[in-house]
N, C-alpha and C positions, 0 to 999 in steps of 0.2 A: 504494500500500500504506500502511496506517495506520502511523504512527510509533510507536515504543516509548513506553510510559508512563513509562519511566525515562530521564531526560535525562542526557546526558553519559556518560563512560566508567563502566562498572559491572563490577567484578571478578567473575569466575566463582567462586561459592562452592562448596566441596566438600560432598558429601553425608556426614553424620556416619557413623561406623563402625556405630553401633547400628542405623541405618536400613538399612545394607547387609546386616546380619545378617537383619533382617526381610524384606528383598527376597529373599535366598537361601531363607529358610524359606517364603516365599510361593510360590516355584516348586515346592517339594516338596509343599506342601499342594494346590496347583492340579493338579499332575500326578496325585495320587491322586483328587481330586474328579472330574477329567476321565475317569478310568477308569470311574467308577460312572455318570456322567450318561447315557451312551447306553443302558445296560442296565437302569437302575432302573425306568422305566415298563414295559418288557417283562417284567422279573422280577416286578413286581406283577401283571401280567396273566396270569402263569403260574399264579396262584391263582384263575383263572376270574372275573376282575372286568372291568368296562368301562373306557372312557376316563376318565370322571369319577372313578371310584374309584382308578384308577392315578395320576391327577393329584393326588389327595388325599395320596398318599405324598410327593410333592414339597412340597406345602403344609404337611404336618405338621412337617417340618424347620424351615420358616420360622415356623410358629406357635409352637413352643417358643422360638425365638430372640426372637420378639416378646414373649412372656409373661415371659421371663427377663431381658430387656434392662434394666429398672430395677434388678433385683438385681445384674446384672453391673456396672452403673455404680457401685453402692455397694461391691461387692467391690474394684473398681479403686481407689477412693479409700482403702479400708482397708488393702489388702495390697500395692498397687503393681502396675505393669504386668507385670513379668517372671513372678512366681508365678501370676498370673491367666492369663497367656498360656499358660504351660506346662500348667497344670491343664486349660484348655480343650481343648488339643490332645489330651491323653490321654483326656479324656471322649469326644471324637468318635472317637478310635481304638477305644475299647472298644465304643461303639455300632455303629460300622461293622463291626467283627469279628462282633458278635452278629447283624447283618443277614444275614451269610453263612450262618448256621445257622437262619434263620427257617423254620418249618414251616407257617406259615399267613399269610394276608394281614394279620390283626390283629397277629401277632407282628412282622411287618415294619414295620407302621405304628408300633407302640410303640418298637421299637428305633431306627428312623430318626428319630422325633420326639425321643427323648432326646438324640440327637446335636446338636440345635439348642441345647441348654444350653451345651455346650462351645464351639460355634461362635460364639455371641454373646460369650463370654468372651474368646476370642483375637482376634476382630474388633475389639471396642472397645478392647482393650489395645493392639493394633498401631496403631489410629487415634490414640489418645491420645499414644503415643510419637512418631509422625510429626509430629503437630501441635506438640508441645512442642519437638522437636529441630530442626525445619526452619524456617528464617527465611522471612519473607514473600516475598522475591525469588526463592526457589527452590522454593516450595511446589508450583507446577505441575509443575516438572521432577521433584521427588521423587515426587509422586503418579503421574506418568507412568511413572517407573522401576519403582515398586512394581507398578503395574498391568501393565506389560510383562512383568515376571517372572512374575506370576500367569498371564498369558495364554500365555506360552511353555509353561507346564505344561498349560494348557487346550488348546493346539494338539496337543501330543504325547499328552495323556491320552485324549481321546475316540477318537482313531485307534487307540491301543493297546487301549482298552477294548472297542471294537467287534471287534477281532481276538481279544481274550481271550475274548469271548463264545462263540467256537467251542469253548473248553475247558469251558464251563459258565457260566451267568449268576452263579454265586456267587463265582467266582475274582476278579473285579475288586474285590469288597468286601474280601477278605483282603489283596490288594496295597495297597489304599488305607489300611487300618488300619496296615500296616507302614510306609508312607510318613509317616504322622502321627507314629509313634513316632520315626522318624528326625528329623523336623522338631523335635520336642520336645527331643531330645538336642542338636541344634545350638544351639537357643536357650539351653538350660540351661548349656552350656559357654561360649558366646560373648557372652552378654548379662548377665553377672554384675553389672555396675555401671551398667546402663542407667537405673536410677532416679535416679542422681545426675547433676546438671549439672556441667559442667566447673568445677573449682576448689572444689566444695562438699564439705563433710565430712558433711552430712546433708541430707535433702530440705528445701528451703525452702518455708515455707507460702505458698500462692498464693490470691488471692481467687477465690471461686467464681462462675461465671456461671450463673445460674439459667435454667431453661427459659422462665420468664415473661419475663425480660429479653431472652432471645434471640428470642422471638416478637415483640418490638417491632421487630425488624430485618426489613425487607422481603426482604432476600436470604435470610435463614434460612427465612422462610415459603415462599419460592419453592423453596428447596432441598428442603424437605419434600415439596412437590408433585412435583418432578422425581425425587426419590428413590423416591416411591411408584410413579410411572409406570415408572421404570427397573426397579424390583423386579418389577412386573407383567410387563413385556415381556422384559427381558434375563435375569432370574433365574428367573422362574416359567414363563411360557409357552414360552420358548425350550427349557428343559430338559424340560418335560413334553409339549409338543405337537409339537415338531419331529421327534423320533424316531417318534411315532405317525403324523404326517402322511406321513413318508417311507414308512412301511410300508403305510398304508391307501390314500393317494391316488396314490402313485407305485409301489406294489408293490415297494418296495425293502426290503432286510434291515437288520440292525443295523449292517452295515458302512457303508452309505450314511448311516444316522443318525449314526454317529460322524464320518464325513467332513463332514457338514453342520455339526455343532457345531465341528469344527476350522476349517471355512471361515469361520464367524462369528468365531472367535478370531483367525484370520489377518487378517481385515479390521480388527479392532480393533488388533492388534499393529502393523500397518503405519502406521496413523494415530498411534498413541502415540509413534512416533519423533519427531514434531514437535509434537503437540498440547499437551504440557506446556509447552514453550518459548513457544508462542503464547499460552497462558493467562497466562504471566508477563510478556508484553510487550503484547499487544493488550488483555488484560483477560479476566475470567472469563465475562461475559455473552455476548459474541459466539460463543464456542466452545460454550457450553451451548445457546444457541438453535439454532445450526446442527446440533449433534449430535442434539438432540431431533427436529428436522424430518426429518433424513435417516433416523434410526432408525424414525420413525413411518411414513414412506412405504414404506420397504423392508419393514417388518414386515407392513403391510397387503397388500403385493404377494405375500408368500410364499403366502398362501392361494389365489392364482390361478396358481401355478406348475403347468405341465402336463408338465414333463420334469425329469429329474434335473439336467442342466446349468443350466437356468433356476433351479431351486431352489437350487443351490449359489451361483450368481452373486448372487442376491438376498440370500442369507445373508451373503455377504461384505460387501455394501453396508450391511446392517443392522448388522453388526459395526463398520463404519467410523463410523457414527453414534455408537455407544457409545464408541468411542475418542476422539471429539471431546468427548463429554459428561463422562465420568467424572473425568479429571484436573482440569478446570476446576470441576466441582461440588465435589469434595473440597477443592480449594484455597479455594473460596468459604466453605465451612463453617469451615475452618481460620482464615480471615481474621476471621470473626465471633468465634471463641473467642479466638484470639491466643496467643502464647507465654507471656504473663504471667498467664494465668488458668487455673483448673481447670474443665473443662466436661464431666465424666463423664456427667452426666444429659442434657446437651445433645446429646452425641454418641450416647448411647443412644437418644434420641428420633429423631434423624436416621436411625439404623439401623432403628428400629422402623417408620419410614415405608416403607423399602425392603422390610422383611419383610412388612408389611401388604399391599403390592402383590404380593409373591411368594406370599402365601396366597390372596388373593382372585382373582388373575389366573388361575392354573391351574384353579381350581374353576369359575368362571364361563365361562372360555373352553372348558373341557372339556364343560360342559353345552351351550354353543352348538355345539360340534363334534358332539356326540351327536344334537342335535335339528335343527339348521339347517345343519350342514356346517362344514368347516374355513375356508371363505372368510369366514363371519361371525365365527368365533373370532379370526382374525388381523386382520380389518378393525376390529373393536371394540378390539382391543389397540392398533392404530395410532391410533385416535381418542383413546384415553386418553393416549397419549404427546403428541399434538398439544395437548391441553388443558393440559399442563404448560408449554408454550411461553407461554401467555397469562400465567401467573403470573410468568415471568421478564421479560416485556416491561415490566411495571411495577415491577420490582425494581431496587435500586441496584447499582452496580458496586462490588465490595468491594476491588479492587486499587487502592489509593490511589497517585497519582503521587508520586514522590520529588522533592524540590526540591533541585537542585544548589547547593552552596555554593562560591563562587569561591575559588580558591587565594589565600593571602596575597600581597598586592602587586598582585593583578589588579584590573581596573576593577570597582567595585562591591563589593569585598571589605571586610568589617568591619575596623576598625583592631585590631591586635594588642592583646589585653588588654581589649577592650571587654566589658562585663559581659553583654551580650545576644548575643554572637557565638556561633553554633552551633559546637559542637565545641571551644570554648575554655573551659577550666575557669573557674568563677566563684570567688568568695571562699571558698566552702565546699569547693572542690576537685572539685565535680561537673562533668561535661562533657556536651555534647550528642552526637548521633550523628556519627560520623566520616564526612564526605563528603556526607551527605544526612540530612535530617530530615523526619519525617512531621508533618503539622499536629497541633496539640494537640487531644486529644479533648474532646468535650463533657462536661459534668458528668453524673454518673450519675443525677442527679435529673431530667434532662430528656432522656429517650430520644426518638429521632426515627425514624420508620418509614423514612425515606429515607437516614438516615446510620447507622442501626444503633445497638446498645448502645454506650455510651461506654466508653473504656478508662481504667483508673486510672494507667497509665503509657504512655509512647510506645513503640510496637513498633519493635524494631530490625530 
């Protein structure tokens, strides 16, 4: 087994309270979203449209997320994470409630699409808070905990949504809207001081990482590719085609569609129990490459499922691949941005890559399903995910190994008071990192595609 990249004893850091609040809110959001996912395509088809048209409903949500992402990043920098997060939740709640009263396909399309504006607002805000508050050594674990909470909601949500469909396809939308209002209330009450770092009386100005600088980092470019593929497969095709495949190819109802989405979430949740820690010890790239490969092969196999049990097993395996990928991918992007810089537009671009895949994927896969069959739709989706692997093969590892500093008096330890001793104050009273120190970053004037954008300060 590969040894940890962190040498010597490393104390287990606690997850900040603000992140725990976001984790709790993520569960409520995912629970509501899971209620709608299995019934949305069939609700669209109740207006007498085909597979491609019903897939457009899923893509519309992602399309408005994509278009509004740059504005969302600007709002984040102007107003702060908390108000943008709350406003985003309330916008999605209003949009989802309106979907329940849609009287035509076009009304449903507009109402669902407007929800994407709020979605990108709370998604970018949550990502910015997590990146700023989580230290590098726990980023994988924090991303895993956040994703686990989201998936617990996704596990319960689709199952409950499929059962609620028996009371009418509009009922899950009303319940989802109520869940979002609850999440907004939790954040408003518990995240009052999230914008301030510990010990600060006002927000400290931070240097801005531009998208152009980030694109000089091979890891960020690879993350854009894998984010696009993941959006195509896990967010777009999974939510739009899995329920339709269950109904058309397996002659199953909305209950099986809900169970299949739950099976995917269960596979992801099981892997998330350890993938975050592995990303913090083994590195980001091994987990990303493995996750992409597993998800690609399992997704392609879904189109060849001939029975409900086989369909559910392959769905679980595809979810396991996503569980390996997501925490490491999020941590890699966080490594690129760092705690000491503001990267609202960088995060928005990363999110836009996922949304682009979630837009294009359901439409093209829906057309393939209409004209060539579901086997082609899922097969092409798997090929798209495999292509993202090649981007990461040539990308750098963003988790930098920490260099242990010997205890005073130990062999090789610097003499007390030495001016260059890590962790020992110099004449100005400044000190290095306690216990470990990262290598000095390169100058900002010399970006390297293999080492990424330089940092103005050492990341703690």
